[in-house]
N, C-alpha and C positions, 0 to 999 in steps of 0.2 A: 389569673387576675379577676375572674368573674365573681367569686365570693367577696373580694375586696370592694369591687365596684357596686355590687348589689347591696352590700351592707351600708356603704356610704350613701347610696341612693335612698335606701329605706330610712336612714337617720335624717336625711334632708327632708324627705316626704313627711315624716312625722315630727318635724321640728317643733310645731306648736304643742303637740302632746308632750314632748320631752320637756319643754319649758314649763308647761303646766304642772307636770309631775315634779320638776325641780322646785317650783314655788311651793307646792304642797309638802315636799320633803323638808324644806327649810322652815316652814311654818310648824310642821309637826315635831321637828327635832326637839324643841324646847317647850312644847305645849304642856301646860300643867305646872311649869316652874314659875316661881315668883318673879324672877329676873328676865325670863323670856329670851329674846334675841341678844340681850346683854352678854349671855354666855359665849357668844361668838368671840367677844373680846376677852372675857374672863378666863376661858379655858387656856388659851395660849399664854395669858399673863401668869396664871398660877403655875403652869408648867415651866415658864421662864424663871419664875421666882425660885422654884425647887432647884433647877440646874444652876442658877446664879448663886444660890446659897452654897451649894456643894462645891462648885468649881471656882468661885471667887473668894470664898471664905475658908473652906476646909482644905481643898486641894490647891488653891491659889494658882490658877492658870494666869501666867503673866502675858497679858495682851491688852494693848490700848483699845479703849471702847469695847471691852469684851462683851458687855450686855447687848450692844447693838450688833456686834459680830454674831453672837449666838442667836439673836432674834431673827436676823436676816436669813439664817439657814434653817431655823426651827419652823418658821411659818410655812415655807414650801414643803418641808418634810411632813408636817401635819396633813397638808393637802394630799401628799402622796400616800402616806400610811393609812389614813382614813378612807381614801378612795379604794385602796387595795382591800382593806378589811370589809368595807361595805359592798364594794363592787363584786368581789369574788363570790359573795353570798347572795347577790341580787336576784338571780334566777330562782334559786332554791327557796328564798324567803318570800317570793311572790308567786307561789304555786297556784293560787286562786286565779291569777291573771294569765299565767302561762298555759293553763289547761283550756283557756278559751281560744278556739282555733283562729279567730280573727285578730287576736292581740299580737302586736309586733314585739316579740321577746327581745329583739336587738336593742330596743330602747332602754331596757332596764339597767344594764351596767353604765350606760352613758349618763343616766339620771344621777347615779351616785357620784360619778366623776365630776359632773358639772356642779352638783350641789356643794361638793367640797371645794371646788375651784372658786365658786362665789364666796364661800366662807373665807378663803384665802384673800380674795380681793377686798372683802369687808375688813380684813385685819390689817391691810396695808397702811391705812391712816394711823393706826396705832404704832406701826414701825416708824412712820414719818415723825410722830411725836417723840419717840425715843431718839431718833437722829438729831432732832432739834435740841432736845434736852442734853444730849452728850456732845453737842457741837460737831456732829458729823456732817460735812457739807453735802448739799445736793449738786450733782454734776451732770454734764451732758451724757455721761455713761448710762444714766437711767433710761435713755432712749433705746438701749439694748434689752431692757427688761422684757418686752413682748416676745422677743426671739427666744430668750431663755425659758419663759413660761410656755411658749409653743412647743419647744423641745420636750419639756416635762409632760405636757398634755399628750403628745404623740406617744411617748414612751409609756406613760401610765395607761393610756387607752389600750395599747396593744397587749400589755401584760395583764390587765384586768380581764379583757375579753378572752384571752387564752386560758387563764386560770378559772374564770367563771364557767366556761364550757366544760372543763375537766372536772370541776367541783361537783357538777350535777351528778356525775357517775361515781366519782371518788370523793366522798365528803371529808376524807382525811386532809384534803388540801386546806380547807378553812381552819383546821385545828393546827396544822404545821405552820401555817403562814404567820401566825402571831409571833412565834419564836424566831422565824426567819427575819421578820420585820425588825425585831429588837436587835438581832445581830447586825443587820444591814445598817441600822441607825449608827452604831458605834464604828462602822467601817467608813463613815462619811465625816469630813471635818466640820462638824456642826458645833460640838462642845469643846473642841480642841483645835488649835491652828495646824496647818499643814506642816509647819516647821517642827512640831512636836514629834513627828514621825521620822525615824531614821531615814537618811537620804536614799539608801539603797532600796527602801520599800515604797518610796513615794510614787513610783511608776504604777502601783496598784490602783491609785486613785483614778488613773486614766482608763482602767479596765472596768471601773464601776460607774455606770451612767449617773447615778444619784450623787456620787462624789463630784463628778464633773459639773453637774448642775449646781450643787452647793457652792463650788468655787466660782461658778458663773455669777450666782447671786451675790457673793461676797465682792467680786470685782465691780459689779454694778452699783451696789449700795455702799460698800465700805472703801474699796480701793480707788473708786472713781476712774475706772479704766474699762476698755472694751474686753468682754470675756474672750477666752481662747476660742476662736472660730473653728479651728480644725477639730478640736475635741467636741465642741458643741454640735457641729454638723455630723460628727460620728454618732452622737446621741440621737439626732434627728433620723439618720439612716437606720439605726437600731430600732427606733420607734416605729418607723414605717414597715420594717421587716416583721416586727412583732405584731403590728396591726394586720398585716397580710396573714400571718400564721394564726392569729387570734380570731380574725373574722372567718377564716376558712374552717377552723375547728368549731366555731360557733355555728356556722352554716351546716356543717356535717352533723352536728349533734342536735340541732333545733327540732327536728322531726320526732325525736325520742324524748325530748325534755319532759313532756307531760307524763309519759310512762315512768320515767326515772323518778320524778318527784312524787 
């Protein structure tokens, strides 16, 4: 448990540095573009438009309030996917900082995760506007949103730290990850309803943490009901287990990061 406790302690100790780097990350992300931070809203909107065109017009998924359904699952997926792609490469991409003996390398993946988390939060008002436009009611189930988001934060953090540490030695990870993320996206009920999957295969959703989280977001935003707590707590447990493994792997490799980079 020592690597887990030590990493959490380090992240808390350097929380001001992390928040400062997160702010710089958000400012630098769209620096030089004409629309600036507006791309926080435009990127998911453009992606939504593409999927809505394909699956509402050409493939015609029959589902009430399909646009809101897809948007409710797409926004947290963007948070997860971008956190994975940015976070796994965080140590390698910041070699100039890692080689400084006093710099806490543990903060680097967390900066990427939190920057994308804030992007997700900034996009929620956009989802609220879509809900109003399509007549999707706001219910008390929204009070469960922090729990679903916390489960995703824990799971994402554990996976990012584990893969970020491995990626320092084996750079193949960052190249393989893009394809795996694409496959993972289609294994989650984001652009199709759960009912579109044959009943004998629906159990696979409960073996897929991101599918469980997607269904949780749909329950909160669309169905107006409490998310499945058993499945959600299983994701929390998986996230904590991954955090333990990820922090331990990160701690073990930290001393050689400068040499590997």
